BAMIKE-970525 format. One record per residue (C-alpha): x, y, z; chain; residue in three letters. Coordinates in steps of 0.25 Angstrom, whole numbers. Each point is the difference from the previous one (the first is absolute). Example, Ala and Ser with C-alpha at 12.3 -4.5 7.8 and 13.67 -1.06 7.14 Angstrom:
     u     v     w mol type
    49   -18    31   A  ala
     6    14    -2   A  ser
END
This chain:
     u     v     w mol type
    78    57  -105   A  met
     6    13     7   A  ser
     3    -2    15   A  arg
   -11     4     9   A  ile
     3    12     8   A  ala
    -1    -2    15   A  thr
     6    11     7   A  ser
   -11     3     9   A  gln
    -2   -14     3   A  gly
    14    -3     3   A  asp
     1    12     9   A  ala
   -12    -6     8   A  leu
     6   -13     1   A  lys
    13     7     6   A  ala
    -8     8    10   A  arg
    -8   -12     4   A  ala
    13    -8     3   A  ala
     4    10    10   A  lys
   -12     0     9   A  val
    -8   -13    -3   A  ile
     5   -14     2   A  pro
     5    -6   -14   A  lys
    -6    12    -6   A  gly
   -13    -7    -2   A  val
    -2   -12     7   A  tyr
    -9   -13    -2   A  gly
    -7    -3   -13   A  his
     2    13    -6   A  gln
    15     0     2   A  ser
     7     0   -15   A  val
    14    -1     6   A  gln
     3   -13    -8   A  ala
    -5     6   -13   A  his
     7     9   -10   A  ser
     3    15     4   A  arg
   -10     4   -11   A  arg
   -12    -7     7   A  thr
    -9    10     5   A  pro
    -4     0    14   A  gln
    -7    13     4   A  phe
   -13     4    -8   A  phe
    -6    13    -1   A  ala
   -14    -3    -5   A  arg
    -9   -11    -5   A  ala
   -12    -2    -9   A  arg
    -7   -11    -6   A  gly
    11   -11    -3   A  ala
    11    11    -1   A  his
    10     6    10   A  val
    10    11    -1   A  trp
    13     1     7   A  asp
     6    13     4   A  tyr
     7     2   -13   A  asp
   -13     0    -8   A  glu
     2   -14    -6   A  asn
   -13    -8    -1   A  arg
    -1   -15     2   A  tyr
   -11   -10    -1   A  ile
    -1    -6    15   A  asp
    -1   -15    -3   A  tyr
     1    -2    15   A  leu
   -12     7     3   A  cys
     6     6    12   A  ala
     4   -13     5   A  phe
   -15    -5    -1   A  gly
    -9    12     6   A  pro
    -2     6   -13   A  asn
   -12    -8    -6   A  leu
    -8    10    -8   A  leu
    11    10    -3   A  gly
     6    12     7   A  tyr
    -8    11     4   A  ala
   -14    -6    -3   A  his
    -9    12     1   A  pro
   -13    -6     7   A  ala
     9    -8    11   A  ile
     9    12     2   A  asp
   -12     9     1   A  glu
    -7   -10    10   A  ala
    13     1     9   A  tyr
     1    15    -1   A  gln
   -14     2     3   A  arg
     1    -9    13   A  gln
    12     8     4   A  met
    -8    13     1   A  arg
    -9    -7    10   A  asp
     9    -9     8   A  val
    11   -10    -2   A  asp
     8    -5    12   A  thr
    -7     3    12   A  cys
    -3    -4    15   A  val
   -10   -11    -6   A  gly
    -4    -5   -14   A  pro
   -10     6    -9   A  ser
   -11    -7    -6   A  ala
     9    -3   -13   A  arg
     6   -12     8   A  met
   -14    -6     3   A  val
    -4     3   -15   A  glu
    12    -7    -6   A  leu
     0   -12    10   A  ala
   -15    -2    -5   A  glu
     4     1   -14   A  ala
    11   -10     1   A  tyr
    -9   -10     7   A  val
   -10     2   -12   A  glu
    11    -1   -10   A  gln
     8   -13     5   A  phe
    -8   -12     2   A  gln
    10    -6    11   A  his
    -1    13     8   A  ala
    -9     3    12   A  gln
     9    11     6   A  trp
    11     9    -3   A  ala
    11     8     7   A  met
     9    11    -6   A  phe
    15     3     1   A  cys
    10     7    -9   A  lys
    10   -10    -5   A  asn
     1   -14    -5   A  gly
     8    -5    11   A  thr
   -11     6    10   A  asp
   -10    -9    -7   A  ala
     8   -13     0   A  thr
     4     2    15   A  thr
   -14     2     3   A  ile
    -3   -13    -7   A  gly
    12    -7     7   A  leu
    -4     5    14   A  met
   -15    -4    -2   A  ser
     4   -14    -4   A  ala
     8    -2    12   A  arg
   -11     6    10   A  ala
   -10    -9    -7   A  phe
     3   -13     8   A  arg
    12     5     8   A  asn
    10    -8    -9   A  lys
    13     5    -6   A  arg
     5    -7   -13   A  lys
    -3     6   -14   A  val
     3    -6   -13   A  leu
     6     9   -11   A  arg
     6    -2   -13   A  ala
    15     0    -1   A  thr
     5    13    -5   A  gly
   -13     7     0   A  ala
    -1    14     4   A  tyr
   -11     5    10   A  his
     6    13     3   A  gly
    11     8     7   A  ala
    -1    -2    15   A  thr
     8    -9     8   A  thr
    -8   -13    -1   A  trp
    -1     1   -15   A  cys
    11     8    -6   A  thr
    10    -9    -9   A  pro
    12     8     5   A  met
     7    -4    13   A  glu
     6    13     5   A  pro
    -7     5    12   A  gly
    -9   -13     2   A  thr
     2   -12    10   A  leu
    -2   -14    -3   A  pro
   -11    -1    11   A  glu
    -9     9    -8   A  glu
    -1   -10   -11   A  lys
     1   -12     9   A  ala
   -15    -5    -1   A  his
     0     0   -16   A  phe
     0   -13    -8   A  ile
     4     1   -14   A  asn
    -7    -7   -12   A  tyr
     3     0   -15   A  glu
   -11     9    -7   A  tyr
    -9    -7    -8   A  gly
     4   -14     5   A  asn
   -11    -7     7   A  val
     8   -10     6   A  asp
    10    10     6   A  ser
   -12     7     6   A  leu
    -5   -12     6   A  arg
    14    -4     6   A  ala
     1    14     6   A  ala
   -13    -2     7   A  ala
     5   -13     5   A  glu
    12     7     6   A  leu
    -9    10     7   A  ala
    -9   -10     6   A  gly
   -11     5    10   A  asp
     7    14     1   A  asp
    -4     4   -14   A  leu
    -5    14     0   A  ala
    -2     3   -15   A  gly
     5     0   -14   A  val
     4    12    -7   A  ile
     2     0   -15   A  ala
     0    10   -12   A  thr
   -10    -3   -11   A  pro
    11    -3   -10   A  phe
    15    -1     1   A  arg
     5    14    -2   A  his
    14     2     7   A  glu
     9    10    -5   A  val
     8    -4   -12   A  ile
    -4   -14     1   A  gln
    -9    -8   -11   A  pro
   -15     3     3   A  gln
   -11   -11    -1   A  phe
   -14    -1     4   A  val
    -3   -14     9   A  pro
    -9   -10    -4   A  glu
   -14     1     7   A  ala
     3   -13     8   A  val
    11     8     8   A  phe
    -9    11     4   A  ala
   -11   -10     3   A  gln
     9    -8     8   A  glu
     5    12     8   A  ala
   -15     2     3   A  arg
    -3   -14     4   A  ala
    13    -1     9   A  leu
    -4    12     8   A  cys
   -14    -6     2   A  asp
     5   -13     5   A  arg
    10     7     9   A  ala
    -9    10     5   A  asp
     9    12    -5   A  ala
    -2    12    -8   A  leu
     4     1   -15   A  leu
     6    14    -4   A  ile
     1     4   -13   A  leu
    11    11    -3   A  asp
    -8     8   -11   A  asp
     9    13     3   A  val
     6     0   -14   A  arg
   -10    -8    -9   A  ala
   -13     5     7   A  gly
   -10     6   -11   A  leu
    11    -2   -10   A  arg
    -4   -15    -3   A  leu
   -15     1     4   A  ser
   -11    10     6   A  arg
    -1   -11    11   A  glu
    12    -5     8   A  cys
     9    -7    -9   A  ser
    -2   -15     4   A  trp
   -15     1    -3   A  ala
     3    -5   -13   A  ala
     4   -13     6   A  phe
   -13     0     8   A  gly
     8     2    13   A  val
    -5    10    10   A  ala
    12     4    10   A  pro
    -3     3    15   A  asp
     8    13    -2   A  leu
     5     8   -11   A  val
    10    11     1   A  ala
    -1    11   -11   A  trp
     8    12    -3   A  gly
     6     8   -12   A  lys
   -12     1    -9   A  thr
   -11     4    10   A  leu
     1    14    -1   A  ala
     7     2   -13   A  asn
    13     6     6   A  gly
    -5     5    13   A  his
     5    -7    12   A  ala
   -10   -11     4   A  leu
     0   -14     3   A  ser
   -10   -10     6   A  ala
    -3   -13     6   A  val
   -13    -7    -3   A  thr
    -5   -13     7   A  gly
   -12    -9     2   A  asn
    -8    -3    12   A  glu
     9   -11     5   A  arg
    12    10     1   A  ser
    -7    11     6   A  arg
     2    -3    15   A  pro
    15    -1    -2   A  ala
     0    13    -8   A  ala
    -7     6    11   A  ser
     9    -5    11   A  asp
    14     5    -6   A  ile
     4    15     3   A  phe
     5     6   -13   A  val
    -1    15    -3   A  thr
     7    12    -7   A  gly
    -2    15     2   A  ser
    -4     1   -15   A  phe
    -7   -13    -3   A  trp
   -14     6     0   A  met
     3    13    -7   A  gly
   -12     3    -7   A  ala
     6     6   -13   A  ala
     6   -14    -5   A  ala
   -13    -7     3   A  leu
    -8     9    -8   A  ala
    10    -2   -11   A  ala
    -2   -15     2   A  gly
   -15     1    -1   A  leu
     2     8   -14   A  glu
    10   -10    -4   A  thr
   -10   -12     3   A  leu
   -11     8    -7   A  ser
     8     1   -13   A  his
     5   -15     1   A  leu
   -15    -4     1   A  arg
    -5     8   -12   A  thr
    12     0   -10   A  ser
     7   -11    -9   A  asp
    14     3     7   A  tyr
     3   -14     2   A  leu
    -3    -4   -14   A  glu
     8    12    -5   A  val
    12    -3     9   A  thr
     0   -15    -6   A  val
    -1     5   -14   A  arg
    11    10     2   A  leu
     9   -10     7   A  gly
    -2   -10   -12   A  glu
     4    10   -10   A  arg
    12     4     8   A  leu
     4   -15     1   A  arg
    -2    -2   -15   A  ala
     7    13    -4   A  gly
    13    -4     9   A  leu
    -1   -14    -7   A  glu
     1     7   -13   A  gly
    11     9     4   A  val
     8   -11     6   A  ala
    -1    -9   -13   A  arg
     4    12    -9   A  gln
    12     3     9   A  ser
     4   -14     3   A  gly
    -2     3    15   A  leu
    -4   -12     9   A  ser
   -11     4    10   A  ile
    -8    -7    10   A  asp
   -15     5     3   A  gln
    -7    -7    12   A  thr
   -11     4     9   A  gly
   -15     5    -3   A  pro
     0    10   -12   A  ala
    -4    11     9   A  gln
    11    -2    10   A  met
    11    -6    -9   A  pro
    15    -2     3   A  leu
     9     2   -12   A  ile
    14    -5     1   A  met
    11     2   -11   A  ile
    10   -11    -1   A  asn
    15     2    -3   A  gly
     7    -9    -9   A  glu
     5   -10    11   A  asp
   -16    -1     4   A  gly
     2     9    12   A  glu
   -10    11     2   A  arg
END
C-alpha cells in the first residue's frame, strides 16, 4: 500500500499547534498516535468520513458515540434546519422542549420528567447534584476507574483539580455486589446515591456486562438508604435498548443521564427521572445559555421517531456480530491474537503483542 498523502492534514496540525493548547485537546487529541493519523475532517456521510486530503475512512468510532444512524441523516438534519428557520437559542424555549420531554416520558418506563443540556458531563452533574439535594447528604458511590465526564468532580486526570472535589466519593469494584455493600457501609447515614454505568466500558480496559444481581442490589441498596440510583447511560443509551440500559435487569433508576445518541450528532443530552427525584431536580440550579436550543431538540424528536419505527437496534447488533466474526477470521488467518469484549454494538477490539501486551 502506498503512503497516504497527508499534506493538508499535516498543515492543519501545524497551524493548530500554534493557536490551540496541544493542537487538539481532550479525547480528540491524537498526539500519541502516528503522524499519519488524520485529525481534521472535511465532510462525513453515512459511515464514512473524509480528511482534507480526500482520503476516505470508515468511522468505527461513530464520532466517539453521537453518530447512531449515520452522518447527514436526511430527515434528522432537515428537522434541525427547519427549526433553525424559526428559532433556535432564544430568550425562552420553544414548544420542542415540552414535546421532547413528553416523548421521553412516554418512551422510558422509569421517567416522569426530563431536563435537557448539551454534554454528557452536564447530565451526570445534574444527577450528582440532585442526589445530594434529595436528602441533603454527601456520599456518592462510584466504581473505581469509572468515567462519568470531564469536569472537576469526575475527570480521571488530576491537573487543575483539588482532592476536596472528590472527597465525598467512595469507590466500589464494578460488578461486585460485596464491594458495593461495603462501600455503602462506609457511607453510613450520609449516603446520597450510587452512580453506575450500565456495563463496564472504561477506555482500553476489558469490557463486561454485570450480572443482573449487581444492578438489582444497587437499586435495593438505594431504597434501604433513602438514596438515589443514577444510571450513567451517556455512552450506552439507545445502543443497548430502546429503554434505559438496565431495564433488561428489571431495574428502574431514579435518574438516568443520557447523551451522545439523542439527536444523531446534534448537541443534546438529557436527564430523565422519576417522581421520587423530581423535588431534588427542581431545587438545584443548573443552566446553560444553549441548553434549550430548539434545533437540537427538534433533531432529538426526529431521532426518537426513527428509533421507534425502525429496526435500527437489531441492524446494529447484526452488523456488530458480523464485524466480530470477520475480525476473528482475519486474526486466525494472520496469526494475530485479539480480544473482543463488550456488547456487539459497542465492542472493544484489542490486538495483543507477542508478549501479551495490547
